[in-house]
C-alpha positions in Angstrom: 0.0 -1.9 77.1 -2.7 -0.4 79.5 -1.8 2.4 81.9 -1.9 0.2 84.9 0.5 -2.4 83.3 2.8 0.4 82.2 2.9 1.8 85.8 3.7 -1.6 87.3 6.5 -2.2 84.7 8.0 1.2 85.5 7.8 0.6 89.2 9.5 -2.8 88.8 12.3 -1.2 86.8 12.7 1.4 89.5 12.6 -0.9 92.5 14.4 -4.0 91.2 18.0 -3.8 92.4 20.8 -3.6 89.8 22.5 -6.9 89.3 26.0 -6.7 90.9 29.2 -7.5 89.1 31.1 -10.6 89.8 33.7 -8.7 91.8 31.0 -6.9 93.8 29.2 -10.1 94.6 32.4 -11.8 96.0 33.2 -8.7 98.1 29.6 -8.6 99.3 29.7 -12.2 100.3 33.0 -11.7 102.1 31.7 -8.7 104.1 28.5 -10.5 104.9 30.3 -13.6 106.2 32.7 -11.4 108.3 29.9 -9.3 109.7 27.6 -12.3 110.6 30.4 -14.6 111.9 28.9 -17.6 110.0 32.5 -18.6 109.1 35.6 -17.6 111.1 39.2 -17.5 110.3 40.8 -20.9 110.5 37.5 -22.8 109.9 37.5 -25.9 107.7 34.4 -25.5 105.5 32.7 -28.2 103.5 30.8 -26.8 100.6 27.7 -28.8 99.7 27.6 -28.9 95.8 24.8 -30.6 94.0 26.0 -29.4 90.6 23.2 -26.9 90.2 23.8 -23.2 89.5 23.4 -22.0 93.1 25.8 -24.5 94.7 28.3 -24.2 91.9 28.3 -20.4 92.3 28.7 -20.8 96.1 31.8 -22.9 95.6 33.3 -20.4 93.2 32.5 -17.5 95.5 34.1 -19.2 98.5 37.2 -20.1 96.4 37.5 -16.5 95.5 37.4 -15.2 99.1 39.0 -18.1 101.0 42.4 -16.5 101.4 40.9 -13.3 102.7 38.7 -15.2 105.1 41.5 -17.6 106.1 39.4 -20.7 105.6 40.1 -24.2 104.1 37.6 -25.7 101.7 36.4 -29.2 100.7 33.6 -30.3 98.4 30.7 -32.5 99.5 28.3 -34.3 97.1 25.4 -36.6 97.9 23.9 -38.7 95.1 20.2 -39.5 95.8 20.0 -42.1 93.0 16.8 -40.5 91.8 17.6 -39.5 88.3 19.6 -42.4 86.9 22.4 -41.4 84.5 21.8 -37.7 85.1 22.5 -38.2 88.8 25.8 -40.0 87.9 26.6 -37.2 85.6 26.1 -34.7 88.4 28.5 -36.5 90.7 31.2 -36.6 88.0 30.7 -32.9 87.2 31.1 -32.0 90.9 34.2 -34.2 91.3 35.8 -32.5 88.3 35.1 -29.1 89.9 36.8 -30.2 93.0 39.9 -31.4 91.0 40.0 -28.1 89.1 40.3 -26.1 92.3 42.5 -28.8 94.0 40.0 -29.4 96.8 39.3 -32.6 98.8 36.1 -34.3 97.5 33.8 -36.4 99.6 30.8 -38.2 98.2 28.1 -40.7 99.2 25.0 -42.2 97.7 21.7 -43.8 98.8 18.7 -45.3 97.1 16.5 -42.6 98.5 13.3 -43.8 96.8 13.6 -47.3 98.1 14.3 -46.1 101.6 11.4 -43.7 101.6 9.1 -46.5 100.4 10.4 -48.9 103.1 9.9 -46.2 105.8 6.5 -45.1 104.3 7.9 -41.6 104.4 7.8 -38.6 102.1 10.4 -38.8 99.3 11.7 -35.2 99.7 11.9 -35.4 103.5 13.8 -38.7 103.2 16.2 -37.2 100.7 16.8 -34.2 103.0 17.3 -36.4 106.1 19.8 -38.7 104.4 21.7 -35.7 102.8 22.1 -33.9 106.1 23.1 -37.1 107.8 25.9 -37.4 105.2 26.9 -33.8 105.9 27.1 -34.5 109.7 29.1 -37.7 109.0 31.6 -35.7 106.9 31.9 -33.0 109.6 32.8 -35.7 112.1 35.1 -37.8 110.0 37.0 -34.9 108.3 36.9 -32.4 111.2 34.9 -29.8 109.4 33.8 -26.7 111.4 31.0 -25.6 109.0 29.0 -27.0 106.1 28.0 -24.3 103.6 24.8 -24.8 101.6 23.5 -22.7 98.8 20.0 -21.5 99.8 19.3 -18.1 98.2 16.9 -15.2 98.8 14.6 -16.9 96.2 14.6 -20.2 98.2 13.7 -18.2 101.3 10.8 -16.5 99.6 9.5 -19.8 98.2 9.7 -21.4 101.6 7.8 -18.6 103.3 5.0 -18.8 100.7 4.9 -22.6 101.0 4.6 -22.4 104.7 1.8 -19.7 104.5 -0.1 -21.8 102.0 0.2 -24.9 104.2 -0.7 -23.0 107.3 2.0 -21.9 109.7 2.9 -19.8 112.7 5.8 -17.5 113.7 8.3 -20.3 113.6 7.3 -21.3 110.1 7.5 -17.8 108.8 11.1 -17.8 110.0 11.7 -20.5 107.4 15.3 -21.0 106.4 17.8 -20.0 109.1 21.2 -18.6 108.3 22.8 -21.1 110.7 21.7 -24.3 112.4 24.5 -25.9 114.3 27.3 -26.5 111.7 25.1 -25.8 108.7 25.6 -22.2 107.4 23.8 -20.4 104.5 25.7 -17.4 103.4 23.7 -16.7 100.3 20.2 -15.9 101.8 20.5 -12.2 100.8 21.6 -13.1 97.2 19.1 -13.6 94.4 19.1 -16.6 92.1 19.5 -14.2 89.1 22.7 -12.8 90.6 24.1 -16.3 91.0 23.6 -17.1 87.4 25.1 -13.9 86.2 28.1 -14.6 88.3 28.5 -18.0 86.7 28.1 -16.6 83.2 30.7 -13.9 84.0 33.2 -16.7 84.9 32.1 -18.8 81.9 31.2 -21.6 84.3 28.6 -24.2 83.4 26.3 -26.0 85.8 23.9 -29.0 85.8 20.2 -28.6 85.4 17.8 -30.8 87.4 14.7 -31.4 85.3 12.6 -32.2 88.4 12.9 -28.5 89.4 10.6 -27.7 86.4 8.0 -30.3 87.4 5.0 -28.0 88.2 3.0 -31.0 89.6 5.0 -30.2 92.7 3.9 -27.3 94.8 7.4 -25.9 95.2 7.9 -25.7 91.5 4.5 -24.1 91.0 5.4 -21.4 93.6 8.7 -20.8 91.7 7.4 -20.9 88.2 3.9 -19.4 88.6 3.1 -17.8 91.9 6.2 -15.6 92.5 6.3 -14.3 88.9 2.6 -13.5 89.2 3.1 -11.6 92.5 6.2 -9.9 91.1 4.3 -8.7 88.0 0.9 -7.9 89.3 1.4 -6.9 93.0 4.9 -6.3 94.2 8.1 -6.2 92.1 10.2 -6.7 95.3 8.2 -9.6 96.6 11.3 -11.8 97.1 13.1 -9.1 99.1 10.0 -8.4 101.2 9.4 -12.1 102.0 13.0 -12.4 103.0 12.6 -9.4 105.3 9.4 -10.9 106.8 11.3 -14.1 107.5 14.1 -12.3 109.2 11.7 -10.3 111.5 9.8 -13.5 112.3 13.1 -15.3 113.3 14.0 -12.4 115.7 10.5 -12.5 117.4 10.6 -16.3 117.5 14.0 -16.3 119.2 12.7 -14.0 121.9 9.6 -16.1 122.5 11.8 -19.2 122.5 14.0 -17.7 125.2 11.0 -16.8 127.4 9.6 -20.4 127.0 13.0 -21.9 127.8 13.2 -19.8 131.0 9.7 -21.0 131.9 10.8 -24.6 131.1 13.8 -24.2 133.4 11.9 -22.9 136.4 8.5 -24.6 136.1 9.0 -28.1 134.5 10.1 -30.9 136.8 12.0 -33.6 134.9 11.2 -36.9 136.6 12.3 -40.4 135.7 10.8 -41.3 132.4 8.7 -38.1 132.1 8.3 -34.4 132.6 5.7 -32.8 134.9 4.3 -29.2 135.0 1.8 -27.7 137.3 -1.3 -26.4 135.5 -0.9 -23.1 137.2 2.6 -22.8 135.6 1.4 -23.8 132.2 -1.8 -21.7 132.1 -1.7 -18.2 133.6 -5.0 -17.3 135.4 -6.4 -15.3 132.4 -6.3 -18.5 130.3 -7.7 -20.8 132.9 -10.7 -18.6 133.3 -11.4 -18.0 129.6 -12.1 -20.2 126.6 -9.3 -21.1 124.2 -11.4 -20.3 121.2 -9.6 -17.6 119.2 -12.1 -14.7 118.9 -11.8 -11.2 117.6 -12.2 -9.7 121.1 -9.5 -11.8 122.6 -7.2 -9.5 124.6 -3.6 -9.1 123.5 -2.5 -10.3 127.0 -4.5 -13.5 126.7 -3.2 -14.1 123.2 0.4 -13.6 124.3 -0.1 -16.0 127.3 -1.7 -18.6 125.1 1.2 -18.4 122.6 3.8 -18.8 125.4 1.9 -21.8 126.9 1.7 -23.4 123.5 5.4 -22.9 122.9 6.1 -24.4 126.3 4.1 -27.5 125.5 6.2 -27.9 122.3 9.4 -27.6 124.3 8.3 -30.2 126.9 7.3 -32.7 124.1 10.7 -32.1 122.5 12.5 -32.8 125.8 10.6 -36.0 126.4 11.2 -37.2 122.8 14.9 -36.4 123.1 15.2 -38.3 126.3 13.4 -41.3 124.7 15.6 -41.2 121.6 18.8 -41.0 123.8 17.6 -43.8 126.0 16.4 -46.2 123.3 18.4 -45.0 120.3 15.0 -44.7 118.6 15.1 -42.2 115.7 11.5 -42.6 114.5 9.6 -39.4 114.2 6.2 -41.0 114.8 4.3 -38.2 113.1 4.3 -34.5 113.2 3.3 -32.5 116.3 1.0 -29.8 115.1 -1.0 -26.8 116.3 -4.0 -29.0 116.8 -2.1 -31.2 119.3 -1.0 -28.1 121.2 -4.7 -26.9 121.5 -5.7 -30.4 122.7 -3.0 -30.4 125.4 -4.1 -27.0 126.6 -7.7 -28.1 126.6 -6.7 -31.1 128.7 -5.0 -28.8 131.1 -8.1 -26.5 131.4 -11.0 -29.0 131.3 -9.5 -32.5 131.8 -10.2 -34.7 134.8 -7.6 -36.5 136.9 -6.7 -39.7 135.1 -7.7 -38.5 131.6 -5.0 -38.7 128.9 -4.2 -37.7 125.4 -2.0 -39.7 122.9 0.5 -37.6 120.9 2.7 -38.3 117.9 6.0 -39.9 118.6 4.6 -42.5 121.0 4.1 -39.8 123.6 1.2 -39.4 126.0 0.1 -36.6 128.3 -1.9 -37.4 131.4 -3.6 -35.2 133.9 -2.8 -35.9 137.6 -4.7 -33.6 139.9 -3.3 -30.1 139.3 -0.5 -31.1 136.9 0.2 -32.6 133.5 2.6 -35.4 133.0 4.3 -36.0 129.6 5.8 -39.4 129.1 6.6 -42.1 126.6 3.7 -44.6 126.2 5.9 -47.5 127.4 6.5 -45.5 130.6 2.9 -45.0 131.6 3.7 -46.4 135.0 6.4 -44.2 136.7 9.7 -46.0 137.0 11.5 -46.4 140.2 14.6 -44.2 140.2 17.1 -45.7 142.6 20.1 -43.8 143.9 22.1 -43.7 147.1 25.0 -41.3 148.2 27.0 -41.7 151.4 28.0 -38.7 153.5 30.8 -39.8 155.8 31.4 -36.8 157.9 30.5 -33.2 158.7 33.4 -32.1 156.5 31.8 -33.9 153.5 28.7 -31.7 153.8 28.8 -29.5 150.9 27.1 -30.1 147.5 25.9 -33.5 146.4 24.8 -33.7 142.8 22.1 -36.2 142.0 22.0 -36.6 138.2 19.1 -39.0 138.5 16.9 -36.1 139.5 18.7 -33.4 137.7 19.3 -31.7 141.1 22.1 -30.8 143.5 21.6 -30.9 147.3 23.5 -28.2 149.2 24.3 -28.9 152.9 25.2 -25.7 154.9 26.4 -25.9 158.5 25.3 -22.8 160.5 25.7 -21.6 164.1 22.3 -21.9 165.8 21.1 -19.4 168.4 17.5 -19.8 169.3 17.1 -16.3 170.6 17.9 -14.8 167.1 14.9 -14.3 164.9 16.6 -15.5 161.8 17.5 -18.9 163.4 14.4 -19.6 165.4 13.4 -23.2 165.8 12.5 -24.5 162.4 11.6 -27.8 160.7 13.9 -26.7 157.8 17.0 -27.1 159.9 18.6 -30.3 161.3 20.3 -30.5 164.7 23.9 -31.4 164.0 24.4 -33.0 167.4 21.6 -35.5 166.8 23.1 -36.8 163.6 25.4 -39.8 163.5 27.6 -40.2 160.5 27.7 -41.7 158.0 24.4 -40.3 156.6 22.8 -41.5 153.4 21.0 -39.4 150.8 18.8 -41.8 148.8 15.5 -42.2 147.0 12.6 -43.2 149.2 11.5 -46.8 149.4 8.1 -48.5 150.0 7.8 -49.0 153.7 9.8 -45.8 154.7 8.3 -44.0 157.6 8.7 -40.3 158.6 7.7 -38.5 161.8 6.8 -34.9 160.8 7.1 -31.9 163.1 4.2 -31.9 165.6 3.6 -35.7 165.3 4.6 -38.2 167.9 4.6 -41.3 165.7 6.1 -41.9 162.3 3.8 -42.5 159.4 4.3 -44.2 156.1 5.6 -41.9 153.4 2.9 -43.1 151.0 0.3 -41.8 153.4 2.1 -38.4 153.7 2.3 -38.2 149.9 -1.4 -38.7 149.6 -2.1 -36.1 152.3 0.1 -33.5 150.5 -1.4 -34.3 147.1 1.9 -35.6 145.8 1.1 -37.8 142.8 2.8 -41.0 141.8 4.9 -39.3 139.2 6.4 -36.8 141.7 7.1 -39.6 144.1 9.6 -41.4 141.8 13.1 -40.8 143.1 11.8 -38.7 146.0 14.9 -37.7 148.1 15.3 -38.5 151.8 18.3 -38.3 154.2 18.7 -41.4 156.4 20.4 -41.5 159.9 20.9 -44.9 161.4 18.0 -46.3 159.3 15.7 -43.5 160.4 14.5 -40.8 158.0 16.0 -37.5 159.3 14.9 -35.3 156.4 12.7 -35.4 153.3 11.9 -33.1 150.4 8.9 -30.8 151.2 8.5 -32.3 154.8 11.9 -31.0 156.0 13.5 -32.3 159.2 11.8 -35.0 161.1 10.6 -34.3 164.7 13.5 -36.3 166.2 16.2 -34.5 164.2 14.9 -31.0 163.9 16.7 -28.0 165.4 15.3 -26.9 168.8 16.1 -24.3 171.6 19.2 -26.2 172.7 20.7 -26.7 169.2 24.1 -25.2 168.7 25.0 -26.4 165.2 22.3 -26.5 162.5 22.4 -28.1 159.1 20.3 -26.6 156.3 19.5 -28.6 153.2 18.7 -26.8 150.0 17.7 -28.5 146.7 18.6 -26.7 143.4 18.4 -27.7 139.8 21.6 -28.8 138.1 22.8 -26.2 135.5 
């Protein structure tokens, strides 16, 4: 053995953590669960057990600590029908484990290969989708609070490397999350070797999946070749370090997601069938003035702004897709939205002309309208009319009127009006209460509506006023107005009409404020 190899071997021996005993591992799991809050006292937990070593060890560990945690367990098994008799043997093995520990056993099966072929989808992705759909079904039917799955620190490391090799960003580096909705992963800090030692200590057998050794698949090559090479030649604690990288990435990703969500809440207008954002809100000035090309001299401020803008684009796309799925019950993914698509959307915002558009995966399209981008489903290229109408019978009814069609609430406030006071000087923002005749109507504008703005003597068509203000056809959908005796008394942006606006002789004023629904 050469000196360098001897040195690496000694370092590996020094840095590799000592495998814990079976008692230590169960105590470590218990403390980790209690500290993280992944599972709480009184929870009904379904344990996903494939029959492999990791999931069997997870089941045994949770059985060992269930009384101390105060949880009730059941066993879930999904048969993918991919390995013939071996898959049937896995299901029988898991069922026997459930009987051994007197736990409820829930199982299901699907011909995954045939479904993937029919959907022209990736086999592994289809298997995962169907498996997690089964878990969700079990959670609903059997009132499960959590579903525990057996991803380990090694799985985390393999996923981080797979994402790096494929090309990824901060979200991809975050890889496997400890919890997503009801799915919890309590073993992400435990190594695969520790799990197998635990099983051997309990003289518990497990099932081996031969496909895990198939090195024609990248995941198996990472597990069997790349990680051993990195551990031997470069860093003995590679798994631990990659897990730490993933944890740090998730923390930073969560912060950026929060910032983007806040920008989404304050800057994106959800309109019927679409979402609209002003270019100025999507692209800070430093991005609008500079190229999007990633160069070495790009300032950190510009890079941060570009990252936030790209994340905001992803959130808008997700919101539009979600609305489309809820409306049409359409679960088709329609292709993956990638970093390339984000760059194309930002380029459209920076250089696109009014009327130019960009098709996106999932049957989504983004169009430029003057100084804004509109994201919509392709079948909703023309903005839909959003009709609504709410009656206001008396002054006492003037309070808050929610309009879910717009995602807004309109607050009516009655104030004492004294023209000599600066804060209540004559204003187009305030209606004269004495000139209103109830009932009033808060409704969406209609073609043919006319409005007489402050300073004008004759009413004009709303369509003309929209054009003068640069309000595009997407913004006009569902535009709110208040009607008094078939005349428009108030409109969003334009305020009170000339006939109904507060004046020097007004005693009671009415202020209308539009806010987003929380």
